[in-house]
C-alpha positions in Angstrom: -2.3 -3.5 -6.0 -5.0 -6.2 -7.0 -8.6 -6.0 -6.0 -10.3 -9.8 -6.2 -14.3 -8.0 -6.1 -13.1 -6.4 -9.4 -11.4 -9.7 -10.7 -15.2 -11.1 -9.5 -17.2 -8.5 -11.6 -14.9 -9.6 -15.0 -15.7 -13.0 -14.6 -19.5 -12.5 -14.0 -19.2 -9.9 -17.3 -17.4 -12.9 -19.5 -18.4 -15.9 -18.4 -16.7 -18.8 -19.8 -14.3 -16.4 -21.9 -13.0 -15.2 -19.1 -9.3 -15.0 -19.0 -8.2 -14.7 -15.1 -5.0 -12.6 -14.4 -1.9 -14.1 -14.0 0.8 -14.2 -10.7 2.5 -10.7 -11.0 6.1 -12.3 -12.0 3.7 -14.2 -15.0 2.0 -11.0 -16.1 5.1 -8.6 -15.7 7.1 -10.8 -17.7 4.2 -11.3 -20.1 3.9 -7.5 -20.1 7.4 -6.7 -21.2 7.2 -9.4 -23.9 4.4 -7.4 -25.4 6.1 -3.9 -24.7 10.0 -5.5 -26.7 11.5 -5.0 -23.4 12.6 -8.6 -23.3 13.0 -10.7 -26.5 12.9 -8.8 -28.5 15.3 -9.9 -31.0 13.2 -12.5 -31.6 10.6 -12.1 -34.5 6.7 -13.3 -33.4 4.2 -12.2 -35.7 1.6 -11.2 -33.6 3.9 -9.0 -32.1 6.3 -7.6 -34.5 4.0 -7.4 -37.4 4.5 -4.3 -39.9 0.6 -4.7 -40.3 0.1 -3.8 -36.1 0.5 -0.4 -35.8 -0.5 0.3 -32.2 -2.1 3.9 -32.2 -2.7 4.0 -27.9 -1.2 2.4 -25.0 -3.6 -0.1 -24.5 -2.2 -3.3 -25.1 -3.3 -7.2 -25.7 -1.0 -9.3 -23.7 -0.6 -13.0 -24.1 -1.4 -15.2 -20.8 -1.3 -19.2 -20.1 -4.7 -18.3 -19.8 -5.3 -16.5 -22.4 -5.6 -13.1 -24.4 -5.6 -10.1 -21.5 -7.5 -7.1 -22.7 -7.5 -3.8 -22.1 -4.0 -3.5 -20.2 -3.1 0.2 -20.4 1.1 0.8 -20.0 3.2 3.2 -21.0 7.1 4.1 -20.3 8.0 7.3 -18.4 11.7 8.3 -17.0 12.5 4.7 -16.6 9.4 2.9 -15.1 6.6 1.2 -16.4 2.9 2.1 -15.5 0.4 -0.5 -16.3 -3.1 -1.3 -15.1 -5.8 -3.5 -16.3 -9.3 -2.0 -16.4 -12.2 -3.6 -15.7 -14.7 -3.7 -18.7 -18.4 -3.6 -18.2 -19.8 -5.8 -21.1 -18.4 -8.8 -22.8 -15.3 -9.1 -24.5 -16.2 -10.5 -27.8 -16.2 -8.8 -30.0 -14.0 -6.2 -28.6 -16.0 -2.8 -27.7 -14.7 0.3 -29.4 -12.0 1.8 -27.1 -14.2 4.7 -26.4 -17.1 3.1 -25.1 -14.7 1.5 -22.5 -15.2 4.1 -19.1 -12.5 2.3 -16.7 -9.9 3.2 -19.5 -9.8 7.0 -18.9 -10.1 6.6 -15.2 -7.3 4.0 -15.2 -5.2 6.2 -17.1 -6.2 9.2 -14.9 -5.0 7.0 -11.9 -1.9 5.8 -13.7 -1.4 9.8 -14.5 -1.6 10.5 -11.1 1.2 8.0 -10.0 3.3 9.6 -12.3 2.8 12.3 -11.3 3.4 11.8 -7.7 6.5 9.7 -8.4 8.6 12.1 -11.4 9.7 14.8 -9.2 12.2 12.1 -7.2 13.1 10.0 -10.3 17.0 11.5 -10.2 17.1 10.5 -6.2 16.5 7.1 -5.8 16.4 6.4 -2.0 13.6 9.5 -2.7 11.7 7.3 -5.5 12.0 3.9 -3.5 10.5 5.6 0.1 8.0 6.8 -2.6 7.2 3.5 -4.2 6.9 2.0 -0.9 4.0 4.4 0.5 2.1 3.6 -2.6 0.1 0.8 -1.5 -1.1 2.9 1.4 -1.9 5.6 -0.9 -3.5 3.2 -3.4 -5.7 2.0 -0.4 -7.2 5.6 -0.2 -7.1 6.8 -4.1 -8.9 3.1 -5.0 -10.2 1.7 -2.1 -12.5 -1.3 -3.5 -11.3 -0.9 -7.3 -12.9 2.2 -8.3 -10.5 5.3 -8.5 -11.7 8.2 -6.1 -9.0 10.3 -6.1 -6.2 10.0 -8.6 -4.1 13.4 -7.6 -1.9 10.7 -5.9 0.1 13.8 -4.1 -3.0 15.6 -2.2 -3.0 12.3 -0.4 -1.4 11.2 3.1 1.0 9.0 3.3 0.7 7.3 6.4 -2.9 5.9 8.2 -2.0 8.0 11.2 -2.3 11.0 8.9 -5.9 10.2 7.6 -8.7 12.5 9.0 -12.1 12.1 9.3 -14.3 11.6 6.4 -16.2 14.9 6.0 -19.1 14.9 7.9 -21.1 16.8 4.9 -22.7 14.8 2.3 -22.5 16.9 0.0 -18.7 16.9 -0.7 -17.5 14.7 -2.7 -14.6 12.2 -2.2 -12.4 14.1 -4.8 -12.4 17.6 -2.7 -10.1 16.4 0.3 -10.1 19.6 1.8 -11.3 23.0 2.0 -9.8 26.0 1.1 -10.4 29.2 3.2 -10.0 32.8 1.1 -10.0 34.9 -1.7 -11.6 32.7 -4.7 -9.0 32.3 -7.4 -9.3 30.3 -10.4 -6.0 29.2 -12.7 -6.3 27.3 -16.2 -3.2 26.3 -18.3 -3.7 24.8 -21.9 -0.6 22.9 -22.8 -0.6 21.2 -26.5 2.2 18.9 -28.0 2.4 18.0 -31.5 4.3 15.4 -32.7 5.5 15.8 -36.0 7.1 12.9 -39.3 8.3 14.6 -41.9 10.0 12.7 -44.8 10.2 15.3 -47.8 9.6 12.2 -50.4 6.7 11.7 -52.6 5.9 8.2 -52.2 6.0 9.2 -47.5 3.0 11.1 -46.1 4.1 13.7 -43.6 2.1 13.4 -40.5 1.7 15.6 -37.4 -0.7 15.2 -34.3 -1.8 17.3 -31.4 -2.7 16.6 -27.7 -3.9 18.8 -25.5 -4.5 18.8 -22.1 -6.4 21.5 -19.7 -4.9 21.9 -16.6 -6.8 23.3 -13.8 -6.2 24.8 -9.8 -9.1 25.9 -8.5 -9.0 27.6 -4.9 -12.6 28.2 -3.7 -14.3 28.1 -0.4 -17.1 25.2 -0.5 -17.8 21.6 0.3 -19.3 21.1 -3.3 -18.3 24.6 -5.7 -19.9 24.1 -8.8 -17.5 25.9 -11.7 -18.3 26.0 -15.4 -15.5 26.4 -17.6 -15.3 27.1 -21.8 -13.1 26.4 -24.3 -13.5 28.1 -27.5 -11.9 28.0 -31.2 -11.2 30.5 -33.3 -14.0 31.0 -36.4 -13.1 27.7 -38.7 -10.5 26.7 -36.5 -10.2 22.6 -36.5 -12.6 20.8 -33.8 -11.4 19.0 -30.9 -11.8 15.4 -30.9 -11.1 12.3 -28.8 -12.2 14.4 -25.7 -11.6 12.5 -22.3 -12.6 14.3 -19.3 -12.1 14.2 -15.5 -14.4 12.2 -13.1 -15.6 15.6 -11.3 -17.5 17.1 -14.5 -20.7 16.4 -13.9 -22.5 16.9 -17.3 -21.0 17.2 -21.1 -23.0 17.5 -24.2 -22.6 14.3 -25.7 -21.9 15.5 -29.6 -18.2 16.7 -27.6 -17.3 12.9 -26.9 -18.2 11.8 -30.0 -15.8 13.3 -32.1 -13.2 10.7 -33.1 -9.7 11.2 -34.5 -10.5 7.6 -36.5 -13.5 8.9 -38.6 -13.2 11.7 -41.3 -14.3 14.8 -40.3 -17.9 16.1 -41.4 -19.5 19.1 -41.5 -21.5 17.6 -38.0 -18.7 17.8 -36.0 -19.3 19.2 -33.1 -16.8 22.5 -33.2 -17.5 24.3 -29.5 -17.6 26.0 -27.6 -16.9 23.1 -25.1 -18.5 23.6 -21.6 -17.7 21.9 -18.8 -19.4 22.1 -15.2 -17.6 20.4 -12.8 -16.7 20.2 -8.8 -12.8 20.6 -8.4 -10.8 18.9 -6.4 -8.9 20.6 -3.9 -5.6 20.7 -5.9 -4.3 21.1 -9.0 -6.0 18.5 -11.9 -6.3 18.1 -16.2 -9.8 18.7 -16.3 -9.4 17.1 -20.0 -7.4 16.2 -22.6 -7.9 16.1 -26.4 -7.2 15.1 -30.2 -7.0 17.8 -32.9 -6.5 17.5 -37.2 -4.9 20.9 -37.6 -4.3 21.6 -41.3 0.0 22.2 -41.1 2.5 21.4 -39.1 4.0 24.5 -37.2 7.4 24.3 -39.3 7.9 22.5 -42.2 12.0 21.1 -42.2 14.1 19.1 -45.3 17.4 17.3 -43.8 19.4 16.0 -46.7 22.9 14.2 -45.7 25.2 12.2 -48.5 28.1 10.1 -47.5 30.8 11.3 -49.6 34.3 9.3 -49.2 35.0 9.6 -45.5 33.0 13.4 -45.0 29.2 13.8 -44.1 27.3 16.7 -46.5 24.6 17.9 -44.4 21.9 20.2 -45.8 19.1 21.5 -43.1 15.9 23.9 -44.1 13.6 25.1 -42.2 10.7 27.1 -42.7 8.2 28.9 -39.8 4.6 28.6 -41.1 3.3 32.1 -41.6 0.0 31.1 -39.4 2.1 30.5 -36.4 3.3 33.3 -33.4 6.8 33.6 -34.1 7.9 33.9 -30.4 9.7 31.1 -28.7 11.0 30.6 -25.1 13.4 28.2 -26.9 13.8 26.6 -30.4 16.4 24.4 -31.5 17.3 21.3 -33.9 19.2 18.6 -32.9 21.3 16.7 -34.9 22.8 13.1 -33.8 25.3 10.7 -35.5 24.5 7.8 -34.7 27.6 4.5 -35.3 29.8 6.9 -36.2 33.1 7.9 -34.0 33.2 11.6 -32.4 33.3 14.5 -34.8 36.5 15.4 -35.4 36.6 18.0 -38.0 33.3 20.4 -38.7 32.4 23.1 -41.1 29.4 24.8 -41.2 27.6 27.9 -42.3 24.4 28.7 -41.0 21.9 31.5 -42.4 20.6 32.5 -38.5 21.3 31.3 -34.8 24.4 29.3 -33.7 25.6 25.5 -33.9 27.0 24.0 -30.7 29.0 20.8 -30.5 28.3 18.8 -27.8 30.6 17.2 -25.0 31.0 14.0 -26.4 31.2 15.2 -29.6 28.3 13.2 -31.5 25.8 15.5 -31.3 25.4 19.1 -33.4 22.5 21.7 -31.8 21.5 24.3 -33.8 19.9 27.0 -31.3 17.8 29.0 -33.3 16.7 31.3 -30.8 13.4 33.0 -29.6 12.5 34.2 -32.9 12.6 33.1 -37.0 14.4 35.8 -39.4 11.5 38.3 -41.1 11.7 35.6 -44.2 10.7 32.7 -41.7 13.3 30.6 -43.5 16.7 29.1 -41.7 19.3 27.0 -43.3 22.5 25.1 -42.5 25.1 23.3 -44.6 28.4 21.7 -43.3 30.5 18.6 -43.7 31.7 16.3 -41.0 34.2 13.7 -40.8 34.6 11.7 -37.7 37.5 10.0 -35.7 37.7 6.7 -34.2 34.2 5.0 -32.7 34.3 4.4 -28.7 31.8 2.8 -26.5 30.5 5.8 -25.4 28.9 6.8 -28.7 25.3 6.6 -29.6 24.4 3.6 -31.4 21.4 2.6 -32.8 19.6 -0.3 -34.6 17.0 1.9 -36.7 19.6 4.8 -37.8 22.3 2.9 -39.4 24.2 4.4 -42.6 22.8 7.6 -44.5 19.1 6.7 -42.1 18.8 9.6 -39.9 17.0 12.6 -38.6 16.8 15.8 -37.2 14.9 16.5 -33.7 12.9 19.8 -32.7 12.6 20.9 -29.9 10.6 24.1 -28.9 8.3 25.7 -26.8 5.8 29.1 -27.9 4.1 30.7 -25.1 0.6 32.0 -25.0 -0.3 30.0 -28.2 -2.3 26.9 -29.7 -1.9 25.1 -32.6 -5.7 24.7 -32.8 -6.0 28.3 -31.5 -7.9 26.7 -28.5 -8.5 29.4 -25.4 -10.6 30.0 -22.2 -12.4 33.3 -22.5 -12.0 34.3 -18.7 -15.6 35.9 -18.9 -17.3 32.9 -19.8 -15.9 31.1 -16.2 -18.5 31.1 -13.8 -18.2 29.7 -10.0 -21.0 30.3 -8.2 -19.9 31.4 -4.8 -20.0 34.6 -3.0 -17.4 37.0 -3.7 -15.7 37.6 -7.2 -12.8 35.6 -8.4 -9.6 36.1 -9.7 -9.3 33.8 -13.2 -5.8 33.7 -14.7 -5.2 31.4 -18.1 -2.4 30.8 -19.9 -1.8 28.2 -23.1 1.3 27.0 -24.8 2.6 24.5 -27.0 4.9 22.4 -27.0 7.3 20.1 -29.4 7.4 16.2 -28.9 9.1 13.7 -30.6 9.4 16.1 -34.2 11.5 14.6 -36.3 12.7 15.2 -39.9 14.1 12.3 -41.6 16.8 12.2 -44.2 15.3 12.6 -47.6 18.1 10.9 -49.6 17.9 7.4 -47.0 14.9 5.3 -46.2 13.3 6.1 -43.4 11.4 4.5 -40.6 7.0 4.9 -41.7 4.8 5.1 -40.0 1.7 7.1 -41.4 -1.7 6.4 -43.3 -2.3 7.3 -46.9 -4.7 10.1 -47.8 -7.3 7.7 -49.6 -7.9 4.5 -47.1 
């Protein structure tokens, strides 16, 4: 979907330095090249140099007319979602990402499209039909290039079903319909923790926390006002890189100024984080945030040594004492790349059970819903392999003894930052006593423990930059 009016505004802002948007085919080819989805075997310095590390999904895409920036792009379930937000200032020098409001709007729109398409990803016919309807939906969601409603699922897929705009001039565009019934608000905080652990003196372990606050407000009225507060425990790490939904009517400036790119100091705003807003009709993400927590939830050590035709493996995991010891699930997966099927396995686990995958290339250590009282578990074993076939996993990075354990877990009613919603602090300016429910969870995301007996790919910042 292209917006000539937006392209004209971009040209006005940038004058002679303006880079025109190329044809769809040319843009797609340039984007695939930048994402290393084509020509990934060719070394291109500006794209592949080790000095360039992407900390976000914002790219500079090289085209015949120059470098297009900022292109927001990410992959999800085999599809690429991308947009080119308008920067309402000159691009030379490039402004900081946090000052470009179009990035958060573009991200919200793309996430709305993901939410609309993702449930159908296993049904190709249904997904094709949904993608075919996207053009009509985008005309409603983003008529002239400015997102008015990022909840794509709440829109009608055909023009015949589009209802007239509400006559109430106070009703915002993102409230597509009005609710009738008892007022109720549901709030859920989901934090995801990413981690890279090396167990080496010359490599710094890194971990990152990303949070999202999802709301569903069933409230009568054309423009109800709601105020919600996020709270932190005493001495809890402050929230940073906060991005709010466009329905938020005002926000404390200090909340938006805290950036993870800068070192923390005593003046950092640490809450409570108040969000007054007029909610959309459907569920939506009120805000996103990051935080610099002092420890990862599970510390691990993985050692893999090759002895003749066998591999000796040792895995040790320890749950930090500050973490709630109650999981929905917790398991460690140990893949073996570029080898044949596991022909022989001898092992000993101190806790849980070990399963072998059907294709015999993956060990699944099911720890279960609780760590033992010691908060430590261990696995030792020897593995030997048969002849490799095409169906067994290969990996260009994990060759030789370079290997990892990947953790999967979910802890309900817990956040690593300690962030929570005080139900008594939720203010709704409507008649009747609303029902308010709040929940939270911590989920692992790309939680890797690398073999300390072999070199591992390292992406980390030293402690003394």
